[in-house]
N, C-alpha and C positions, 0 to 999 in steps of 0.2 A: 054756853060755849058753842053750841050748834050755830047760833046766829053769828058769832064771831068767825067761826069756821067758814061759813058761806060768804061773809064779807071779804075775808082774805082770799078765798078761792076766786071770787069775782075779780078782785084786784089783780091777782096773778094771771088770770085768764086775759084780762085787758092788756097787761104788760107783755105777755107772751104773743098776743096778736100783733102788737106794735113791733116786736122784734121780728116776727115772721114777715111782716110787711117791709121792714127795713132790709132784712136779708134777702127778700124776694125769693121765697123757698122754691117756687116753680122754676125760676131762672137758675137757681143753685142746682136743682136736680138736672136741668138740661146741661149746665156746664160740667158737672161731674160725669155725666154720660159721655160727653164729647171728649173729655180728658181721658177717661177710661179707654175709649176707642183708640185715642192717640198713643196711650201707654202700651197698648197691645201690639203696636206696629213692630214687625221683626227687626227693622233697622233703627229702633229707638236709640240704642246705646252707641250708635256710630258717632254721635256728638254727645259726649259725656256731660258737658256743662248744661246743654239744653235739656238733656234727659233728666238730670238732677233737679233742674228748675221745674220741669213739668211734673215729676213724681212728688216733689215737695208741695207744689200747689195743690195737686190732686189729693194728697194725704190731708192737707189742711182743710180743704173744702169738704171732703168726706167727713172729717171730724165735726165741722160746723153743722152740716146737714144731719148727722147722727145725733148730735146734742139737741138740736131744736126738735127733731122728730121724737126723740126719747122723752123730752120734757113735756111735749104735747100729750103723748100717750100716758105718762105718769099722772099728769094733771087731770085728764079725763077719768083715769082709773080711780084716783083717790077720792074724787067727788062721788062716784057711784058706790065705792066701798063704804064711805062715811054714811051715806043715805041708808044702805043696807044695815050697817051696824046700829044706827039710830033706831030703825024700825024693829030690830031684834033685841034692843037694849043690851048690846054686846060691848061692855066697857073696855075690854082688852083691845078689841079691834078699833074702837073709837080712839083710844090712846095712841094706837099704832098709826092711824090715819093723821092724827095731829102732829106726830113726829115727822111723818112723811111730808106733810104740808110745809113744815119749817125747813126741812131739807130742800124742798122745791123752791121755797122763797130765796134761799141762798144761791142755788144754782141759776135761777132766772135772773137774779141781781147781777151775777157774774157775767152772764151772757149779754145782759143789757149794756154793760160797760163796753163790751166788744163792739156793739153797734154805734157807740159814740166816736169810734175811730174813723173819721171821714175826711181827714186832712189830705192834702195833695200827695204826700209821701207816706201816709200812715200804713199803707199795706205792704211797705218794703221790709226787707230784712234790715238788721241794724249793725252798725259799727260802733262799739263802745270804747272810749278812751278814758282811762283813770290816771290822774296825775297827783302826786304828793304836792302839797302847798306849804303854808307856814306851819312850823312845828318840828323841823329837823327830823331826827330818826323816828320819832313817834308818828310824824306825818307819813313817812315812807311805809311804816308798818301798817298804818291805818289804810293807806292806798291798797296795800296787799289784802287787807281784811275785806275791803269793799269789792275788790276783784273776785275774791273767793265767794262773797255773798251773792254776786250776780251770776257767777258760774254755777253755784249750787241752786239758785232759783231756776236757771235754765234746765239743769239736770232734773229737778223735781217735776218739771213739765215735759221732760223728754225732748227738749229743744236742742238740736245739734249746735255746737259752738266750735269756733276755731281761734286759737290764740295766734295772732299775727306777729306781735312784737312785745318784748318785755325788756325794760331797762332797769336792772337791779341797782339798789342803793348800796353804798359801801358797807354799812354796819348791819342793816336788816331792812327787810321790806323792798319796795320798788319805787323808782323815780316816776315811772309811767308804764302803762301797758295798754295794748289795743287788741280787742278780740271781736269776732263777729258772732251774731246770733242768727242762725240760718233758718228762720221760719217766717212765713208771711205775717205781717202786722207786728213784727218785733220792734220796728222803729216807732210806730204809733204808741205801742204799749210802754216802751222804755224811755221815750223822749221826755216823759214827765219826771224822770229821775235826774235830768240834767241840772247842774248847779253845784254849789259848794256844800259839802257835807262836813260836819263838825263833830269831833270826838273829845269827850272829857273823861279822863280816867287817872288813876295812879300810874305813872309811867313805869313800865318794867325795865326801862333803860336808865332810870335815875336811881343812883345808889342811896339817895336820901329819901326815896319813896314819896316824892312830891307829886301833887296833882298837876297834870299837863293838859293843855288844850291844843289840839292839832286839827289841821284842815286838809281835805282832799277834794279835787274837782272831778266831776263826771261830765263827759261830753258824749252825746249820742247823735250819730249821723245816719241818714238813710243810705243804703247801698245803691250805687249808681247802676242804672239799667241802660241798655242801648238807646232807648227812646229819649234819653236826657241830653244827648249831643254835647257832652262836656269834652270838647277836644282841646288838647294842650299841645301847642307847637313844640317840637323838640328843642328849639333854641331857647325856650322859656324854662327848661328843666336842667338842673345840675344834679348829676348822679355820682355818689361816692359809694365805694364798696369797702367792707371791713369784715373782720371775723366775728361770728356770733359769740356772745359771752353769757356765762351763767352767773349764779350768785357768787359774790366775792370776787368778781372779775375773772373767774376761771374760763378758759376757752372751751366752748362746746363743739366748735367746728374747726378743723385744721385748714380749711380753705376760706378765701375771702368771698363768702357767698351772701353775707348780709348786705342789704342795700339801704342807703339813706338818700332820699330824693328831696330836693329843694325846688320850690316853684319860685323863680327869681322875681317876677313882678309883685307877688304878695308876701314873699318871705316865709310861706308855709313850708314846714319841714315834716316829712313822715319817714318812717323806717320800717323794714320788715326783715326778720331773721328766722322765721319759723320754718320756711321751706328748705329743702336740701340744696337746691340749685339757685344760682344767681338769677337765672332767667325767671324762675317761679317767684322769687322774692321781688324781683323788679315788677312783674305783673301785679302782684298783690299790693305793693307800695303804690303803684299807679292807680289802682282801684280806690285805695284810701284817699289819695290826693284828689282824685276826681270827686269823691264824696264831700271832701272839705270844700272844694271849689263850688260844688252845687249848692251847699249851704250858704257860702258867701254870696253867691248870685241871688239866692232866695232872700237873704237878709237885706241886700241892696234894694231888691224890688219892694220888700216890706217897708224899708226906710222911705222910699219914694212915695208909697201909698200913705204912710204916716205923715209925711210932709204935706201931701195934698189934703189930708184930713186936719192938718194943723195940730198933730199930736207930737209929743216928744219921744215916741217910740216905746217899746216895752222894756221894763226893767226886771221882769220875772226871771228866775234863775237865781244867781248870787247865792246867799246862804239859805238853803231850803230844808235841811234836816239836821237835828242834833241827836247824837248817840251819847248818852250819859251813863257811865259805868261806875262812877263814884262822885258824890257820897251816896247816891241812890241809883237805881237802875231804871232808865227810861229812854225810849226812842220816840222822838216827837217831830212831826212834819210841821214846819213853821207856816206853811201856806194853808194847809187843810185842817190843822189842829188834830189830825189823826195821831194817836199815840198808843204805846203799849209798854208794860213793864217787863215783858219777856225779851230782853235784849239778846239773849243767847239764840233764841229761835230766829230773830230778825237777821242776825249776823250769819246764821246758817241757811239763809235764803228764803225765809218765810216773810216775804215782803208784798204779797198780793194785795193785802188790805191797803197798804200805802199807795201802791200803783193804782188801784181802782179809785181810791179817794182823789188821787192826783188827776186822773182822767176826768172825773166828774167836776173837779175844781176848774180844770182848764176849760171845759165846755161852758161852765158858768161864766168864766172870765170873757170868753168869746161872745157870749150872749148879751153881755152888759153893753148897752149903747154908749158910744163915745160922746163926751160932752162937747 
């Protein structure tokens, strides 16, 4: 066991050194120090939006730095403790160091996944839209289940979220919903969740208790920043205002504060009804529209590159995960083969293993040379 221990210890040490190099720990320390200095400025909150962006980034980088420093300290300590326990033939401490090594392996694996997020927009916050697809009322109910799953996932990680728009279905569930996840790297992390999700279960809405298959689509967009220069001329936008509504069509607001925005050249439609005022909803809808147009522009550029390479483009996405609740219990990712029988935990937000497998899978796909 001692030989195995030292082999695993060496492997983890090599992986952690690689992570430290990718994160550039010295640069990370300098950036944290600079942001801490800026955060101490007395006029910081004069610009609330800029202050929130700065403090959010500082908190995230401090977390990254703390994680990598703690892992380095724990890895050094466990090696020394294991040596001492072996010399003294202390079986209890030896067993404890082996448990600690396994815990370290999991933590280092998780941090390694974070270093794989190096795409152009991966460091951005995310806008997530969920839509019910084929399957009628079951699909609308499934869309609401997925929305809860992602919001619970964010809650587990203490990531702030904001629901921007919900369109409720007539009988149950939702037609669509859009929410933001306000933490750096939310886009890179959640973008692997994009695609069609499939649910198989005994329908609670079928009085004959038949099995029903339903579908919901997940779209993940990067939040637009000022550097993106996504400018939309006023004459290309059609704005409609309406009253916010809740489940079953009930009116939530007594004023026409909700905003529906249509981009005339592309036909893209977005809406926002979360804020109290029409001005706030208009600004939020414009941010979502800019994010959609940014992705359209990115897709056009990718299509041009694919055409130059002589490829037919990427077809990943589409149906990517199945949630089976009957006749057996299983959630399975169709791309990575990641699966679990604990469907309750997954639908309660325990999806990190699926996300991590998806990120590794995507990196492998990107590394495969085109023929």
